[in-house]
C-alpha positions as CSV (number, residue, x, y, z in Angstrom):
1,M,19.5,-1.1,-15.4
2,D,17.4,-4.0,-14.9
3,I,13.5,-4.1,-15.0
4,F,12.7,-3.4,-11.4
5,S,15.2,-0.3,-11.3
6,K,13.3,1.0,-14.2
7,I,9.9,0.2,-12.5
8,A,11.0,2.0,-9.4
9,A,12.4,4.9,-11.4
10,G,9.2,5.4,-13.2
11,E,10.4,4.5,-16.8
12,I,8.2,1.3,-16.9
13,P,4.7,1.9,-15.5
14,S,3.7,0.1,-12.4
15,Y,0.8,0.0,-9.7
16,K,2.7,1.8,-7.0
17,C,1.5,0.8,-3.3
18,A,4.2,2.4,-1.3
19,E,7.6,4.0,-1.5
20,N,10.2,6.0,0.2
21,D,13.9,7.0,-1.0
22,E,15.2,3.4,-0.6
23,F,12.3,1.2,-1.4
24,Y,9.6,0.7,-3.9
25,A,6.4,-1.5,-3.6
26,F,4.1,-2.4,-6.6
27,L,1.5,-4.9,-7.5
28,D,2.5,-8.1,-9.0
29,I,1.2,-8.2,-12.7
30,N,0.6,-11.9,-12.4
31,P,-1.0,-11.9,-8.9
32,L,-1.8,-15.1,-6.9
33,V,-4.6,-13.1,-5.0
34,K,-5.7,-9.8,-4.9
35,G,-3.3,-7.6,-3.2
36,H,-0.2,-9.5,-4.1
37,T,2.8,-6.9,-3.9
38,L,6.3,-6.9,-4.7
39,V,8.7,-5.0,-2.6
40,I,12.2,-3.9,-3.8
41,P,15.2,-2.1,-2.9
42,R,15.7,0.9,-5.5
43,R,19.6,0.2,-5.4
44,E,20.1,-2.8,-7.5
45,V,21.2,-6.2,-5.6
46,D,20.6,-9.1,-7.0
47,Y,20.1,-11.3,-3.8
48,I,18.5,-10.2,-0.5
49,F,21.4,-11.6,1.6
50,D,23.8,-9.3,-0.4
51,M,22.3,-6.4,1.2
52,Q,24.1,-4.7,4.3
53,D,22.7,-5.8,7.9
54,D,21.3,-2.2,8.4
55,E,19.7,-1.9,4.8
56,L,18.3,-5.2,5.3
57,A,16.7,-4.3,8.3
58,R,15.4,-1.1,7.2
59,Y,14.0,-3.2,4.0
60,Q,12.1,-5.7,6.4
61,V,10.6,-2.7,8.3
62,F,9.7,-1.3,5.2
63,A,7.9,-4.5,4.1
64,K,6.2,-5.0,7.3
65,R,4.7,-1.4,6.7
66,V,3.3,-2.4,3.3
67,A,2.1,-5.8,4.7
68,L,0.3,-4.1,7.6
69,A,-1.3,-1.8,4.9
70,I,-2.3,-4.9,2.8
71,K,-3.9,-6.6,5.7
72,K,-6.0,-3.6,6.1
73,A,-7.0,-3.0,2.5
74,F,-7.6,-6.8,2.1
75,P,-8.6,-8.6,5.4
76,C,-6.8,-11.7,5.3
77,R,-5.5,-14.4,8.2
78,K,-1.9,-13.3,7.5
79,V,0.2,-11.7,4.8
80,A,3.0,-14.0,3.5
81,Q,6.5,-13.2,2.9
82,V,8.0,-15.1,0.3
83,V,11.4,-14.6,-1.3
84,L,12.2,-16.5,-4.5
85,G,14.1,-14.3,-6.9
86,L,15.4,-16.6,-9.6
87,E,13.4,-14.9,-12.5
88,V,14.5,-11.3,-12.1
89,P,18.1,-10.4,-11.1
90,H,16.8,-7.9,-8.4
91,A,16.0,-8.4,-4.7
92,H,12.5,-8.8,-4.2
93,I,10.0,-9.9,-1.6
94,H,6.6,-11.1,-2.5
95,L,3.7,-9.7,0.2
96,I,0.5,-12.1,-0.4
97,P,-2.7,-11.8,1.5
98,M,-3.5,-15.3,2.4
99,Q,-6.4,-17.0,3.9
100,S,-4.7,-20.5,3.7
101,E,-1.2,-21.7,2.5
102,A,-2.7,-22.5,-1.0
103,D,-2.9,-18.8,-1.6
104,V,0.7,-19.0,-1.8
105,D,1.1,-21.8,-4.1
106,F,3.3,-20.3,-7.3
107,R,2.2,-23.2,-9.5
108,R,-1.5,-22.4,-9.3
109,E,-3.2,-20.2,-12.2
110,K,-2.7,-16.3,-11.8
111,L,-5.6,-14.0,-11.7
112,Q,-6.3,-12.0,-14.8
113,L,-7.3,-8.4,-13.6
114,S,-8.3,-5.5,-15.6
115,A,-6.1,-2.1,-15.5
116,E,-8.8,-0.5,-13.7
117,E,-9.1,-3.3,-11.2
118,M,-5.2,-3.4,-10.3
119,Q,-5.2,0.5,-10.1
120,Q,-8.1,0.3,-7.5
121,I,-6.3,-2.5,-5.7
122,A,-3.0,-0.5,-5.5
123,N,-4.9,2.5,-4.4
124,K,-6.6,0.9,-1.7
125,I,-3.0,-0.2,-0.4
126,L,-1.3,3.1,-0.7
127,Q,-4.4,4.9,1.1
128,E,-3.6,2.3,4.1
129,F,0.1,2.8,4.1
C-alpha cells in the first residue's frame, strides 16, 4: 500500500477536504498557496492515463467539485489543475488557487503553516464541498 492509499484509508493523518467512495481530497503538506489540495483515486493507480475512461471522467468531475469548493473558500481568479506525478507512484491532481501563474511555480518556496492553520483551511474547503 503506497503513502496516498494509507492517507485515504486513514492510516496516516491528513487534512481532509472532500471524499466519496472512489476519491479523496486533502491538503498538500507543502503548499504553494493556502488551499493547495491533492485529489487522488482511492484505487492504487500510478498514472492518471492508466485509468479507465469512465473512472477518469468521474475523477475529473470530483476534482471539479473540489475546485469549486476551493474557489468559494479562497476567492481567486482560477483554480489551477496540475498533474505531475513523479514523486509519488499514485495518480494525483494538484488543485491550486491562483491569482497569477506565479502561484503555480513548483520551484518557489513552499508555505510553512501550523497544524491549526492547515485544519482551518481544510475545514473551509470541506464546508464548501
